[in-house]
C-alpha positions as a Python dict, from the first residue, in 0.01 Angstrom:
ca = {
    (1, 'X'): (0, 0, 0),
    (2, 'X'): (214, -292, -112),
    (3, 'X'): (32, -533, 119),
    (4, 'X'): (-298, -472, -60),
    (5, 'X'): (-381, -599, -405),
    (6, 'X'): (-694, -514, -604),
    (7, 'X'): (-949, -796, -605),
    (8, 'X'): (-1153, -815, -924),
    (9, 'X'): (-1485, -996, -889),
    (10, 'X'): (-1701, -1005, -1198),
    (11, 'X'): (-2005, -780, -1173),
    (12, 'X'): (-1904, -623, -839),
    (13, 'X'): (-1853, -246, -841),
    (14, 'X'): (-1692, -201, -503),
    (15, 'X'): (-1337, -115, -389),
    (16, 'X'): (-1216, -467, -310),
    (17, 'X'): (-864, -566, -206),
    (18, 'X'): (-682, -886, -115),
    (19, 'X'): (-450, -876, 186),
    (20, 'X'): (-192, -1143, 269),
    (21, 'X'): (-172, -1196, 644),
    (22, 'X'): (-99, -1571, 652),
    (23, 'X'): (181, -1633, 403),
    (24, 'X'): (479, -1401, 344),
    (25, 'X'): (594, -1070, 497),
    (26, 'X'): (367, -1118, 794),
    (27, 'X'): (518, -840, 1009),
    (28, 'X'): (536, -593, 722),
    (29, 'X'): (178, -664, 621),
    (30, 'X'): (57, -649, 980),
    (31, 'X'): (208, -302, 1008),
    (32, 'X'): (58, -198, 676),
    (33, 'X'): (-285, -318, 786),
    (34, 'X'): (-251, -142, 1120),
    (35, 'X'): (-142, 175, 939),
    (36, 'X'): (-451, 159, 720),
    (37, 'X'): (-671, 121, 1028),
    (38, 'X'): (-503, 396, 1228),
    (39, 'X'): (-521, 653, 947),
    (40, 'X'): (-878, 582, 840),
    (41, 'X'): (-1171, 793, 960),
    (42, 'X'): (-1434, 603, 764),
    (43, 'X'): (-1602, 268, 796),
    (44, 'X'): (-1437, -20, 612),
    (45, 'X'): (-1465, -397, 613),
    (46, 'X'): (-1222, -684, 672),
    (47, 'X'): (-1339, -1035, 588),
    (48, 'X'): (-1097, -1271, 758),
    (49, 'X'): (-979, -1601, 613),
    (50, 'X'): (-1202, -1881, 740),
    (51, 'X'): (-1000, -2144, 551),
    (52, 'X'): (-678, -2056, 738),
    (53, 'X'): (-862, -2060, 1071),
    (54, 'X'): (-1027, -2393, 996),
    (55, 'X'): (-695, -2547, 890),
    (56, 'X'): (-557, -2469, 1237),
    (57, 'X'): (-866, -2620, 1405),
    (58, 'X'): (-1029, -2286, 1482),
    (59, 'X'): (-763, -2172, 1730),
    (60, 'X'): (-663, -1820, 1826),
    (61, 'X'): (-323, -1836, 1657),
    (62, 'X'): (-472, -1826, 1308),
    (63, 'X'): (-801, -1643, 1370),
    (64, 'X'): (-901, -1281, 1305),
    (65, 'X'): (-586, -1067, 1318),
    (66, 'X'): (-610, -792, 1580),
    (67, 'X'): (-320, -547, 1634),
    (68, 'X'): (-176, -535, 1987),
    (69, 'X'): (-55, -179, 2049),
    (70, 'X'): (218, -150, 2318),
    (71, 'X'): (135, 112, 2581),
    (72, 'X'): (483, 263, 2596),
    (73, 'X'): (599, 230, 2235),
    (74, 'X'): (304, 245, 1993),
    (75, 'X'): (512, 178, 1680),
    (76, 'X'): (885, 198, 1749),
    (77, 'X'): (850, 553, 1879),
    (78, 'X'): (684, 698, 1570),
    (79, 'X'): (322, 593, 1587),
    (80, 'X'): (7, 778, 1684),
    (81, 'X'): (-137, 693, 2024),
    (82, 'X'): (-412, 445, 1944),
    (83, 'X'): (-639, 223, 2145),
    (84, 'X'): (-780, -91, 1982),
    (85, 'X'): (-1115, -246, 2074),
    (86, 'X'): (-1232, -584, 1948),
    (87, 'X'): (-1595, -686, 2001),
    (88, 'X'): (-1681, -1048, 1919),
    (89, 'X'): (-1918, -1300, 2077),
    (90, 'X'): (-1673, -1588, 2019),
    (91, 'X'): (-1355, -1465, 2190),
    (92, 'X'): (-1416, -1733, 2457),
    (93, 'X'): (-1287, -1536, 2753),
    (94, 'X'): (-1526, -1743, 2966),
    (95, 'X'): (-1285, -2038, 2932),
    (96, 'X'): (-1072, -1882, 3207),
    (97, 'X'): (-709, -1990, 3241),
    (98, 'X'): (-545, -2019, 2900),
    (99, 'X'): (-833, -1851, 2715),
    (100, 'X'): (-590, -1627, 2528),
    (101, 'X'): (-331, -1888, 2434),
    (102, 'X'): (-261, -1940, 2061),
    (103, 'X'): (-361, -2310, 2074),
    (104, 'X'): (-695, -2240, 2246),
    (105, 'X'): (-1010, -2251, 2036),
    (106, 'X'): (-1104, -1890, 1979),
    (107, 'X'): (-1144, -1602, 1740),
    (108, 'X'): (-865, -1355, 1828),
    (109, 'X'): (-517, -1366, 1670),
    (110, 'X'): (-357, -1087, 1874),
    (111, 'X'): (-22, -973, 1729),
    (112, 'X'): (230, -718, 1857),
    (113, 'X'): (265, -444, 1593),
    (114, 'X'): (636, -404, 1668),
    (115, 'X'): (742, -769, 1657),
    (116, 'X'): (459, -957, 1489),
    (117, 'X'): (469, -1209, 1774),
    (118, 'X'): (151, -1359, 1915),
    (119, 'X'): (37, -1192, 2241),
    (120, 'X'): (-122, -1430, 2493),
    (121, 'X'): (-420, -1240, 2632),
    (122, 'X'): (-509, -1490, 2905),
    (123, 'X'): (-578, -1332, 3242),
    (124, 'X'): (-245, -1270, 3418),
    (125, 'X'): (-41, -1277, 3095),
    (126, 'X'): (105, -964, 2933),
    (127, 'X'): (-72, -741, 3186),
    (128, 'X'): (-423, -861, 3095),
    (129, 'X'): (-696, -844, 3359),
    (130, 'X'): (-1053, -969, 3350),
    (131, 'X'): (-1351, -746, 3415),
    (132, 'X'): (-1725, -788, 3368),
    (133, 'X'): (-1946, -515, 3225),
    (134, 'X'): (-2324, -503, 3226),
    (135, 'X'): (-2417, -857, 3337),
    (136, 'X'): (-2270, -1108, 3094),
    (137, 'X'): (-2003, -921, 2896),
    (138, 'X'): (-1643, -1025, 2969),
    (139, 'X'): (-1349, -794, 2902),
    (140, 'X'): (-973, -843, 2899),
    (141, 'X'): (-766, -523, 2913),
    (142, 'X'): (-394, -481, 2970),
    (143, 'X'): (-146, -252, 3142),
    (144, 'X'): (110, -334, 2871),
    (145, 'X'): (-107, -302, 2561),
    (146, 'X'): (-371, -47, 2458),
    (147, 'X'): (-589, -327, 2325),
    (148, 'X'): (-924, -413, 2482),
    (149, 'X'): (-1090, -746, 2401),
    (150, 'X'): (-1463, -783, 2461),
    (151, 'X'): (-1661, -1107, 2455),
    (152, 'X'): (-1977, -936, 2337),
    (153, 'X'): (-2326, -1045, 2432),
    (154, 'X'): (-2593, -991, 2167),
    (155, 'X'): (-2868, -996, 2431),
    (156, 'X'): (-2714, -697, 2605),
    (157, 'X'): (-2623, -526, 2276),
    (158, 'X'): (-2990, -547, 2183),
    (159, 'X'): (-3129, -440, 2522),
    (160, 'X'): (-2896, -143, 2579),
    (161, 'X'): (-2858, 119, 2305),
    (162, 'X'): (-2538, 245, 2478),
    (163, 'X'): (-2389, -103, 2504),
    (164, 'X'): (-2082, -49, 2282),
    (165, 'X'): (-2029, 321, 2352),
    (166, 'X'): (-2035, 276, 2731),
    (167, 'X'): (-1754, 19, 2713),
    (168, 'X'): (-1550, 229, 2471),
    (169, 'X'): (-1590, 539, 2692),
    (170, 'X'): (-1478, 351, 3003),
    (171, 'X'): (-1160, 194, 2862),
    (172, 'X'): (-1035, 467, 2625),
    (173, 'X'): (-823, 768, 2719),
    (174, 'X'): (-844, 1129, 2614),
    (175, 'X'): (-635, 1205, 2305),
    (176, 'X'): (-625, 848, 2173),
    (177, 'X'): (-724, 753, 1821),
    (178, 'X'): (-973, 468, 1856),
    (179, 'X'): (-980, 166, 1626),
    (180, 'X'): (-1287, -49, 1685),
    (181, 'X'): (-1304, -393, 1523),
    (182, 'X'): (-1662, -518, 1522),
    (183, 'X'): (-1784, -869, 1452),
    (184, 'X'): (-2119, -907, 1273),
    (185, 'X'): (-2313, -1229, 1332),
    (186, 'X'): (-2416, -1267, 1694),
    (187, 'X'): (-2256, -934, 1790),
    (188, 'X'): (-2451, -665, 1603),
    (189, 'X'): (-2661, -874, 1363),
    (190, 'X'): (-2943, -1109, 1457),
    (191, 'X'): (-2893, -1358, 1174),
    (192, 'X'): (-2622, -1570, 1017),
    (193, 'X'): (-2655, -1648, 649),
    (194, 'X'): (-2353, -1881, 647),
    (195, 'X'): (-2491, -2103, 924),
    (196, 'X'): (-2852, -2057, 814),
    (197, 'X'): (-2959, -1919, 1153),
    (198, 'X'): (-3232, -1664, 1204),
    (199, 'X'): (-3281, -1409, 1480),
    (200, 'X'): (-3464, -1633, 1723),
    (201, 'X'): (-3219, -1919, 1677),
    (202, 'X'): (-2929, -1688, 1760),
    (203, 'X'): (-3124, -1557, 2058),
    (204, 'X'): (-3164, -1910, 2196),
    (205, 'X'): (-2800, -1991, 2128),
    (206, 'X'): (-2691, -1682, 2320),
    (207, 'X'): (-2915, -1765, 2616),
    (208, 'X'): (-2794, -2125, 2626),
    (209, 'X'): (-2438, -1994, 2637),
    (210, 'X'): (-2530, -1827, 2968),
    (211, 'X'): (-2706, -2128, 3122),
    (212, 'X'): (-2483, -2340, 3349),
    (213, 'X'): (-2554, -2699, 3452),
    (214, 'X'): (-2455, -2826, 3799),
    (215, 'X'): (-2515, -3205, 3831),
    (216, 'X'): (-2636, -3328, 4170),
    (217, 'X'): (-2434, -3642, 4092),
    (218, 'X'): (-2290, -3793, 3771),
    (219, 'X'): (-2561, -3891, 3523),
    (220, 'X'): (-2607, -3972, 3156),
    (221, 'X'): (-2839, -3805, 2910),
    (222, 'X'): (-2943, -3909, 2561),
    (223, 'X'): (-3131, -3731, 2284),
    (224, 'X'): (-3308, -3938, 2020),
    (225, 'X'): (-3052, -4167, 1854),
    (226, 'X'): (-2745, -3968, 1954),
    (227, 'X'): (-2483, -4134, 2179),
    (228, 'X'): (-2526, -4092, 2554),
    (229, 'X'): (-2336, -3806, 2713),
    (230, 'X'): (-2214, -3828, 3073),
    (231, 'X'): (-2222, -3525, 3299),
    (232, 'X'): (-2010, -3530, 3612),
    (233, 'X'): (-1907, -3166, 3651),
    (234, 'X'): (-2031, -2815, 3578),
    (235, 'X'): (-2088, -2740, 3212),
    (236, 'X'): (-2273, -2488, 2996),
    (237, 'X'): (-2600, -2586, 2824),
    (238, 'X'): (-2467, -2475, 2488),
    (239, 'X'): (-2164, -2702, 2529),
    (240, 'X'): (-2384, -2990, 2645),
    (241, 'X'): (-2594, -2953, 2331),
    (242, 'X'): (-2277, -2956, 2119),
    (243, 'X'): (-2167, -3273, 2301),
    (244, 'X'): (-2503, -3440, 2241),
    (245, 'X'): (-2479, -3340, 1874),
    (246, 'X'): (-2135, -3508, 1865),
    (247, 'X'): (-1981, -3204, 1695),
    (248, 'X'): (-2235, -3201, 1411),
    (249, 'X'): (-2337, -2836, 1370),
    (250, 'X'): (-2644, -2920, 1164),
    (251, 'X'): (-2774, -3143, 1445),
    (252, 'X'): (-2691, -2875, 1701),
    (253, 'X'): (-2892, -2620, 1505),
    (254, 'X'): (-3195, -2852, 1515),
    (255, 'X'): (-3199, -2793, 1892),
    (256, 'X'): (-3253, -2422, 1844),
    (257, 'X'): (-3628, -2408, 1885),
    (258, 'X'): (-3786, -2303, 2213),
    (259, 'X'): (-3990, -2623, 2234),
    (260, 'X'): (-3691, -2858, 2193),
    (261, 'X'): (-3479, -2647, 2425),
    (262, 'X'): (-3745, -2669, 2697),
    (263, 'X'): (-3771, -3046, 2658),
    (264, 'X'): (-3395, -3084, 2702),
    (265, 'X'): (-3392, -2844, 2998),
    (266, 'X'): (-3665, -3049, 3166),
    (267, 'X'): (-3456, -3366, 3131),
    (268, 'X'): (-3146, -3193, 3269),
    (269, 'X'): (-3340, -3059, 3568),
    (270, 'X'): (-3424, -3414, 3680),
    (271, 'X'): (-3057, -3461, 3776),
    (272, 'X'): (-2907, -3112, 3800),
    (273, 'X'): (-2974, -2749, 3876),
    (274, 'X'): (-2958, -2467, 3622),
    (275, 'X'): (-2815, -2123, 3693),
    (276, 'X'): (-2734, -1815, 3488),
    (277, 'X'): (-2365, -1743, 3441),
    (278, 'X'): (-2388, -1444, 3676),
    (279, 'X'): (-2549, -1656, 3948),
    (280, 'X'): (-2913, -1724, 4019),
    (281, 'X'): (-3097, -2052, 3977),
    (282, 'X'): (-3378, -2066, 3722),
    (283, 'X'): (-3666, -2287, 3612),
    (284, 'X'): (-3795, -2362, 3264),
    (285, 'X'): (-4070, -2107, 3313),
    (286, 'X'): (-3807, -1846, 3405),
    (287, 'X'): (-3622, -1934, 3084),
    (288, 'X'): (-3937, -1886, 2877),
    (289, 'X'): (-4014, -1553, 3043),
    (290, 'X'): (-3659, -1436, 2969),
    (291, 'X'): (-3693, -1551, 2609),
    (292, 'X'): (-4020, -1360, 2571),
    (293, 'X'): (-3858, -1047, 2709),
    (294, 'X'): (-3573, -1068, 2463),
    (295, 'X'): (-3807, -1137, 2172),
    (296, 'X'): (-3991, -814, 2260),
    (297, 'X'): (-3658, -633, 2246),
    (298, 'X'): (-3583, -809, 1920),
    (299, 'X'): (-3912, -685, 1776),
    (300, 'X'): (-3815, -333, 1886),
    (301, 'X'): (-3493, -373, 1689),
    (302, 'X'): (-3657, -531, 1385),
    (303, 'X'): (-3768, -214, 1210),
    (304, 'X'): (-3835, -352, 866),
    (305, 'X'): (-3615, -395, 562),
    (306, 'X'): (-3392, -96, 631),
    (307, 'X'): (-3286, -218, 975),
    (308, 'X'): (-3276, -590, 891),
    (309, 'X'): (-3182, -728, 1232),
    (310, 'X'): (-2898, -489, 1319),
    (311, 'X'): (-2889, -362, 1677),
    (312, 'X'): (-2949, 7, 1744),
    (313, 'X'): (-2640, 5, 1967),
    (314, 'X'): (-2424, -47, 1655),
    (315, 'X'): (-2561, 262, 1484),
    (316, 'X'): (-2504, 469, 1798),
    (317, 'X'): (-2147, 338, 1828),
    (318, 'X'): (-2069, 410, 1463),
    (319, 'X'): (-2202, 765, 1489),
    (320, 'X'): (-1988, 836, 1797),
    (321, 'X'): (-1675, 702, 1629),
    (322, 'X'): (-1731, 901, 1310),
    (323, 'X'): (-1808, 1221, 1500),
    (324, 'X'): (-1475, 1180, 1682),
    (325, 'X'): (-1269, 1101, 1371),
    (326, 'X'): (-1206, 744, 1482),
    (327, 'X'): (-1206, 417, 1286),
    (328, 'X'): (-1474, 149, 1268),
    (329, 'X'): (-1374, -181, 1107),
    (330, 'X'): (-1629, -453, 1048),
    (331, 'X'): (-1430, -776, 1091),
    (332, 'X'): (-1608, -1102, 1014),
    (333, 'X'): (-1566, -1455, 881),
    (334, 'X'): (-1922, -1440, 751),
    (335, 'X'): (-2078, -1309, 433),
    (336, 'X'): (-2326, -1067, 588),
    (337, 'X'): (-2093, -767, 600),
    (338, 'X'): (-2246, -580, 307),
    (339, 'X'): (-2587, -617, 470),
    (340, 'X'): (-2451, -401, 753),
    (341, 'X'): (-2266, -159, 524),
    (342, 'X'): (-2567, -65, 312),
    (343, 'X'): (-2758, 19, 628),
    (344, 'X'): (-2471, 210, 788),
    (345, 'X'): (-2336, 430, 505),
    (346, 'X'): (-2525, 615, 234),
    (347, 'X'): (-2230, 582, -4),
    (348, 'X'): (-2214, 206, 45),
    (349, 'X'): (-2046, 147, -292),
    (350, 'X'): (-1746, 355, -181),
    (351, 'X'): (-1681, 157, 137),
    (352, 'X'): (-1358, -43, 105),
    (353, 'X'): (-1363, -420, 158),
    (354, 'X'): (-1045, -611, 242),
    (355, 'X'): (-1048, -990, 193),
    (356, 'X'): (-772, -1169, 383),
    (357, 'X'): (-586, -1428, 170),
    (358, 'X'): (-872, -1465, -76),
    (359, 'X'): (-668, -1720, -273),
    (360, 'X'): (-708, -1963, 20),
    (361, 'X'): (-1087, -1940, 33),
    (362, 'X'): (-1315, -2228, -63),
    (363, 'X'): (-1520, -2194, -379),
    (364, 'X'): (-1835, -2180, -166),
    (365, 'X'): (-1710, -1892, 48),
    (366, 'X'): (-1576, -1701, -254),
    (367, 'X'): (-1913, -1734, -430),
    (368, 'X'): (-2109, -1619, -124),
    (369, 'X'): (-1869, -1327, -79),
    (370, 'X'): (-1940, -1202, -432),
    (371, 'X'): (-2314, -1272, -405),
    (372, 'X'): (-2360, -1056, -95),
    (373, 'X'): (-2293, -738, -294),
    (374, 'X'): (-2562, -817, -548),
    (375, 'X'): (-2808, -932, -280),
    (376, 'X'): (-2755, -613, -78),
    (377, 'X'): (-2815, -395, -384),
    (378, 'X'): (-3147, -565, -451),
    (379, 'X'): (-3283, -513, -98),
    (380, 'X'): (-3165, -155, -33),
    (381, 'X'): (-3375, 157, -73),
    (382, 'X'): (-3075, 390, -126),
    (383, 'X'): (-3223, 735, -73),
    (384, 'X'): (-3472, 677, 207),
    (385, 'X'): (-3516, 954, 464),
    (386, 'X'): (-3526, 814, 816),
    (387, 'X'): (-3491, 905, 1180),
    (388, 'X'): (-3342, 651, 1415),
    (389, 'X'): (-3464, 538, 1755),
    (390, 'X'): (-3214, 760, 1940),
    (391, 'X'): (-3387, 1079, 1830),
    (392, 'X'): (-3149, 1225, 1573),
    (393, 'X'): (-3172, 1227, 1195),
    (394, 'X'): (-2914, 1218, 919),
    (395, 'X'): (-3030, 1559, 802),
    (396, 'X'): (-2983, 1735, 1136),
    (397, 'X'): (-2663, 1580, 1271),
    (398, 'X'): (-2321, 1676, 1132),
    (399, 'X'): (-2092, 1383, 1050),
    (400, 'X'): (-1840, 1280, 783),
    (401, 'X'): (-2112, 1133, 562),
    (402, 'X'): (-2483, 1069, 589),
    (403, 'X'): (-2597, 754, 762),
    (404, 'X'): (-2882, 525, 671),
    (405, 'X'): (-3069, 483, 996),
    (406, 'X'): (-3354, 256, 1093),
    (407, 'X'): (-3708, 384, 1106),
    (408, 'X'): (-3999, 272, 1321),
    (409, 'X'): (-4216, -29, 1255),
    (410, 'X'): (-4452, -248, 1450),
    (411, 'X'): (-4390, -620, 1394),
    (412, 'X'): (-4678, -855, 1470),
    (413, 'X'): (-4701, -997, 1818),
    (414, 'X'): (-4575, -1350, 1876),
    (415, 'X'): (-4776, -1612, 2062),
    (416, 'X'): (-4604, -1819, 2328),
    (417, 'X'): (-4917, -1991, 2460),
    (418, 'X'): (-4811, -2345, 2376),
    (419, 'X'): (-4462, -2295, 2516),
    (420, 'X'): (-4599, -2143, 2836),
    (421, 'X'): (-4825, -2445, 2876),
    (422, 'X'): (-4529, -2678, 2835),
    (423, 'X'): (-4320, -2476, 3082),
    (424, 'X'): (-4596, -2492, 3340),
    (425, 'X'): (-4629, -2871, 3295),
    (426, 'X'): (-4251, -2917, 3325),
    (427, 'X'): (-4218, -2727, 3651),
    (428, 'X'): (-4248, -3051, 3845),
    (429, 'X'): (-3899, -3136, 3728),
    (430, 'X'): (-3752, -2805, 3848),
    (431, 'X'): (-3569, -2775, 4179),
    (432, 'X'): (-3745, -2604, 4465),
    (433, 'X'): (-3646, -2256, 4573),
    (434, 'X'): (-3547, -2134, 4226),
    (435, 'X'): (-3498, -1760, 4218),
    (436, 'X'): (-3616, -1522, 3943),
    (437, 'X'): (-3399, -1479, 3635),
    (438, 'X'): (-3107, -1239, 3654),
    (439, 'X'): (-3073, -1162, 3285),
    (440, 'X'): (-3069, -796, 3187),
    (441, 'X'): (-3425, -770, 3065),
    (442, 'X'): (-3556, -455, 2890),
    (443, 'X'): (-3494, -139, 3087),
    (444, 'X'): (-3310, -314, 3369),
    (445, 'X'): (-2959, -202, 3279),
    (446, 'X'): (-2825, 150, 3315),
    (447, 'X'): (-2548, 282, 3096),
    (448, 'X'): (-2198, 185, 3200),
    (449, 'X'): (-2299, -22, 3499),
    (450, 'X'): (-2135, -356, 3569),
    (451, 'X'): (-2274, -683, 3690),
}
């Protein structure tokens, strides 16, 4: 393919290619990339260009490139019938009107494969409609394009082993070739090496993204020496914490302990009520109980070095796609992609990696990109024999190539005694009549149901 150029990184024995999607021949290269995706039946990786996205202030118009496939004319009359899925926790469909505009902060650069033009995926534009699956997962799908965009929820991906497959089954049609683009951090992986976040920090961040604040009346809140922040209308706790941090991500990440989160929640509850995004008021104690439930699910997922924080629902999704001859594309800005690859494919060194506009990357990102291959090699046990949690093994199930699947383990229990004590003491600040939490706790969600 003319759009792809070999990428030579010293000491890395992996098929690596550079792909220009932000400079010249954008339409031609978009079509070449889409052709690669539509013809593939194996897992491969795309690492998108963070530098280009950052330059445009993290807006949709220069984010991860996702092909928009017209329903009536897949590729000027000569293309295979394909349906594209894009799972990412940062698509920001929750923003409502204008969520899919090119100037909106977001992660999806949706481009028509026939014209190369940006496709606004806001609700009501280009045939896109909003639906909710499970409890907190938002989906935009279109009557004009066979492209389905999913604002994924890591809590539900962890709690429901059929999370990804149930959505794919519902929105795909018989006879279509499926191309599934899958984000990594916060979507299928409970850690983020770039941001320095661990599993429990990402868990809290996800929960705070579902917690809505409704002020009884305008009030101001201050944290330590940060400037005061005024609340006069509904907001989300995660956004409030970003506002308090004044845009400083390192300060925001300092919030991501259960103790600090509970302290801030207690202050907010003095002047506002808290509800989950799907409705239902909650107290601090409810929040702690929900957190405990998710940590138990997290411990179920954390099956030692071979699993390494990847959700079981990803492995089930990948197996279904490979069994059907479809395409799975890991698409990330982060440098944790090889961590997923070595636990998803036995022949990890043969999996192709595509770096988008590598020449634009910062020295830091380029170094971390190369380092991930070495780091993954050092932590992998390449010929382990395992059976996954779904009850099938790589030896007994036919598929294009053997999979490395997680095995059982029993992580140590975690104590929440001190946090429970704090939650109980803080209940005085909670509004009366709060109802139990409505999060999808373990075992509460059936396959394919919607909230």
